[in-house]
C-alpha positions in Angstrom: 0.0 0.0 0.0 2.7 2.5 1.0 5.0 1.6 -1.9 2.1 2.0 -4.4 1.0 5.3 -2.9 4.6 6.7 -3.1 5.0 5.4 -6.7 1.8 7.1 -7.9 2.9 10.4 -6.4 6.4 10.2 -7.9 4.8 9.2 -11.2 2.5 12.2 -11.3 5.3 14.6 -10.3 7.6 13.3 -13.1 4.7 13.7 -15.6 4.3 17.3 -14.4 8.0 17.9 -15.2 7.3 16.8 -18.8 10.2 14.4 -18.6 10.5 12.9 -22.1 12.2 9.6 -21.1 9.3 7.4 -20.1 10.8 4.2 -21.5 14.2 5.2 -20.2 12.9 5.3 -16.7 11.2 2.0 -17.1 14.3 0.5 -18.6 16.5 1.7 -15.7 14.0 0.5 -13.2 14.0 -3.0 -14.7 17.8 -3.0 -15.1 18.3 -2.1 -11.4 16.1 -5.0 -10.4 17.9 -7.5 -12.7 21.4 -6.4 -11.8 20.8 -6.3 -8.0 19.2 -9.7 -7.9 21.7 -11.3 -10.2 24.6 -10.1 -8.1 22.9 -11.2 -4.9 22.4 -14.7 -6.2 24.8 -15.5 -9.0 23.8 -18.5 -11.1 20.4 -18.9 -9.5 18.3 -17.4 -12.3 17.8 -19.2 -15.7 15.6 -17.1 -17.9 16.1 -19.4 -20.9 14.9 -22.5 -19.1 11.9 -24.0 -20.9 9.6 -23.8 -17.9 10.4 -20.1 -17.6 10.2 -18.9 -21.2 7.1 -20.9 -22.0 5.1 -19.5 -19.0 6.3 -16.0 -18.0 6.8 -13.8 -21.1 3.0 -13.3 -21.7 2.6 -11.9 -18.2 5.6 -9.7 -18.4 4.5 -8.3 -21.8 1.2 -7.4 -20.1 3.1 -5.7 -17.3 5.2 -3.7 -19.8 2.1 -2.5 -21.6 0.4 -1.6 -18.3 3.4 0.6 -17.3 3.4 2.3 -20.7 -0.3 3.0 -20.9 -0.4 4.1 -17.2 2.3 6.7 -17.9 0.4 8.0 -20.9 -2.9 8.1 -19.1 -1.5 10.1 -16.2 -0.3 12.8 -18.6 -3.9 13.6 -19.7 -5.8 13.2 -16.4 -5.7 14.6 -12.9 -4.5 12.3 -10.2 -8.0 11.9 -8.6 -9.5 11.0 -12.0 -6.6 8.7 -12.8 -7.3 6.8 -9.6 -11.0 6.5 -10.5 -10.0 5.0 -13.9 -7.3 2.9 -12.3 -9.9 1.4 -9.9 -11.4 -0.2 -13.0 -8.5 -2.7 -12.6 -11.0 -4.6 -10.2 -13.5 -4.8 -13.1 -10.9 -6.1 -15.4 -9.4 -8.5 -12.8 -12.8 -10.1 -12.3 -13.2 -10.5 -16.1 -9.8 -11.9 -16.8 -9.9 -14.1 -13.7 -13.1 -15.6 -14.9 -11.9 -15.9 -18.5 -8.4 -17.4 -17.8 -8.8 -19.2 -14.5 -12.6 -19.9 -14.4 -13.1 -18.0 -11.1 -16.6 -17.2 -9.9 -17.8 -14.2 -7.9 -20.4 -13.4 -5.3 -23.3 -11.0 -5.7 -21.5 -8.5 -3.5 -18.5 -8.5 -5.8 -20.6 -8.0 -8.9 -22.5 -5.1 -7.2 -19.2 -3.4 -6.2 -17.9 -3.9 -9.8 -21.1 -2.2 -11.1 -20.6 0.8 -8.7 -17.0 1.1 -9.7 -17.9 1.1 -13.4 -20.8 3.5 -13.0 -18.7 5.8 -10.9 -16.0 5.9 -13.6 -18.6 7.0 -16.2 -20.1 9.7 -13.9 -16.6 11.0 -13.1 -15.8 11.3 -16.7 -19.1 13.1 -17.4 -18.3 15.6 -14.7 -14.6 16.1 -15.4 -14.0 19.7 -16.4 -10.5 18.8 -17.5 -11.8 15.9 -19.6 -9.3 14.8 -22.2 -10.5 11.8 -24.2 -6.9 10.5 -24.7 -6.4 9.9 -21.0 -9.7 8.0 -20.7 -9.1 5.9 -23.8 -5.6 4.9 -22.8 -6.7 4.2 -19.2 -8.8 1.2 -20.3 -6.1 -0.8 -21.9 -3.8 0.1 -18.9 -6.3 -1.4 -16.5 -6.9 -4.4 -18.7 -3.1 -5.1 -19.0 -2.7 -4.8 -15.3 -5.4 -7.3 -14.6 -4.0 -9.6 -17.3 -0.5 -9.3 -15.7 -1.8 -10.3 -12.3 -3.8 -13.2 -13.5 -1.2 -14.5 -16.0 1.5 -14.3 -13.4 -0.6 -16.2 -10.9 -1.4 -18.9 -13.5 2.3 -19.1 -14.5 3.3 -19.5 -10.8 0.7 -22.2 -10.4 1.8 -24.1 -13.5 5.5 -24.0 -12.6 4.7 -25.1 -9.1 2.7 -28.0 -10.5 5.9 -29.5 -12.0 7.7 -29.3 -8.6 9.6 -26.1 -9.1 9.0 -23.3 -6.6 9.3 -19.7 -7.7 9.4 -17.1 -4.9 8.1 -13.5 -5.4 11.7 -12.4 -5.8 12.2 -15.0 -8.6 9.0 -13.8 -10.4 10.3 -10.2 -10.0 13.6 -11.0 -11.6 12.1 -12.7 -14.6 9.4 -10.0 -15.1 12.1 -7.3 -15.1 14.5 -9.4 -17.3 12.0 -10.0 -20.1 10.8 -6.3 -19.9 14.4 -5.2 -20.7 13.9 -6.7 -24.2 10.8 -4.4 -24.6 12.1 -1.2 -23.1 15.6 -1.2 -24.5 14.7 -0.5 -28.2 11.9 2.0 -27.2 14.5 4.0 -25.3 16.5 4.6 -28.4 13.8 6.9 -29.7 14.0 9.1 -26.6 17.8 9.7 -26.4 17.7 13.1 -28.2 14.7 14.4 -26.3 16.2 13.3 -22.9 19.5 15.1 -23.8 17.7 18.3 -24.6 15.6 18.0 -21.4 18.8 17.6 -19.2 20.3 20.7 -20.8 17.4 22.9 -19.9 18.2 25.7 -17.5 14.7 25.7 -16.0 15.2 22.3 -14.2 15.5 22.3 -10.4 18.0 19.5 -10.2 17.6 18.8 -6.5 13.9 18.2 -6.7 13.8 16.6 -10.2 16.8 14.4 -9.4 15.3 13.2 -6.2 12.0 12.4 -7.9 13.6 10.5 -10.7 15.7 8.4 -8.3 12.7 7.9 -6.0 10.7 6.7 -9.0 13.2 4.1 -9.9 13.7 2.8 -6.3 10.0 2.7 -5.5 9.2 1.2 -8.9 11.5 -1.7 -8.2 10.1 -2.2 -4.7 6.5 -1.9 -5.9 7.1 -4.6 -8.4 8.3 -6.9 -5.6 5.4 -6.0 -3.4 2.8 -6.6 -6.1 4.2 -10.0 -7.1 4.5 -11.0 -3.4 0.8 -10.0 -2.8 -0.4 -11.8 -5.9 1.4 -15.1 -5.4 0.8 -15.2 -1.6 -2.9 -14.3 -2.0 -4.7 -13.7 -5.3 -4.9 -11.1 -8.1 -8.1 -9.7 -6.6 -6.4 -9.2 -3.2 -3.8 -7.1 -5.0 -6.7 -5.1 -6.5 -8.1 -4.5 -3.0 -4.8 -3.0 -1.8 -4.6 -0.9 -4.9 -8.1 0.4 -4.2 -7.1 1.6 -0.7 -4.1 3.3 -2.2 -6.4 5.0 -4.6 -8.5 6.5 -1.8 -5.4 8.0 -0.1 -3.7 9.2 -3.3 -7.0 10.8 -4.5 -6.9 13.3 -1.7 -3.1 13.8 -2.1 -3.9 14.6 -5.7 -6.5 17.2 -4.7 -4.1 18.8 -2.3 -0.9 19.0 -4.4 -1.9 18.7 -8.1 -5.5 19.9 -8.2 -8.6 18.7 -10.1 -11.8 20.2 -11.6 -15.0 18.2 -11.0 -18.7 19.2 -11.3 -21.3 17.8 -8.8 -21.7 14.8 -11.2 -18.0 14.2 -11.1 -18.0 14.2 -7.4 -20.9 11.8 -7.3 -19.0 9.5 -9.7 -15.9 9.7 -7.4 -18.0 8.7 -4.4 -19.7 5.9 -6.3 -16.4 4.6 -7.5 -14.8 4.8 -4.1 -17.9 3.2 -2.4 -17.7 0.3 -4.9 -14.1 -0.2 -4.0 -14.8 -0.2 -0.3 -17.8 -2.6 -0.8 -15.5 -4.9 -2.8 -12.9 -4.9 -0.1 -15.5 -5.8 2.6 -17.0 -8.6 0.4 -13.6 -10.1 -0.2 -12.7 -9.9 3.5 -16.0 -11.6 4.4 -15.4 -14.4 1.8 -11.8 -14.9 3.0 -13.0 -15.2 6.6 -15.7 -17.6 5.6 -13.2 -19.8 3.7 -10.8 -19.9 6.7 -13.6 -20.9 9.1 -14.8 -23.7 6.8 -11.3 -25.1 6.5 
């Protein structure tokens, strides 16, 4: 929760700086993960082993696309609206969990999903800063995040089924490793723009440098926390945590970055948040019931 909250704030600040090296940041973040884990356990990781390259790349591709789309969506929406749209991850998680893993859901979960979706529509209707690009890009961002969580959990389950245990740290390494292949060529298109940005005299290097470093560090830690939560619990449990993060960062967004909503927009924000809270309560109740029956 804390790492996700910090990451969203760093992300929005970097977007506000108009830093042109989105893929460069993502590349350095993944490279930092790969190098640190490789040096800490030399010879442990085997990305070209058949059980790895047959099961993990699909999930890591979804993660890469989620990171890219999220960066773009945040450029065109305020932080509160971005959180409303990001909360649609729960909707997409339910859909992909049903489609890929055959999961079923309670009436409470379906009701909360409906409130979240209705709230997102109302928020968009009442958003005075409405930019269709941010809204359009937010949908594939949410879908890719849900696909990443579900595909990673399925890959973890399949590899465990053949007697090989992958820890959250292992999953983190392989996700970052395969994403290097995606972000490295994309970074080549940004070199000139990044060089011009770094030569600008209007940059406050203390604040900007701290934000960039903080983004990379928190990004690596958030990847670990997300994978840990997903493999130890479920993709939906990770969505619950993200929902609570969204509530906190929404008010941080109002305080530091601003937002313009009509009464309809505020109603949508409340519906969306209420749906998220209802979802959390329903999941907690179901988890408690499961533990009692076992």
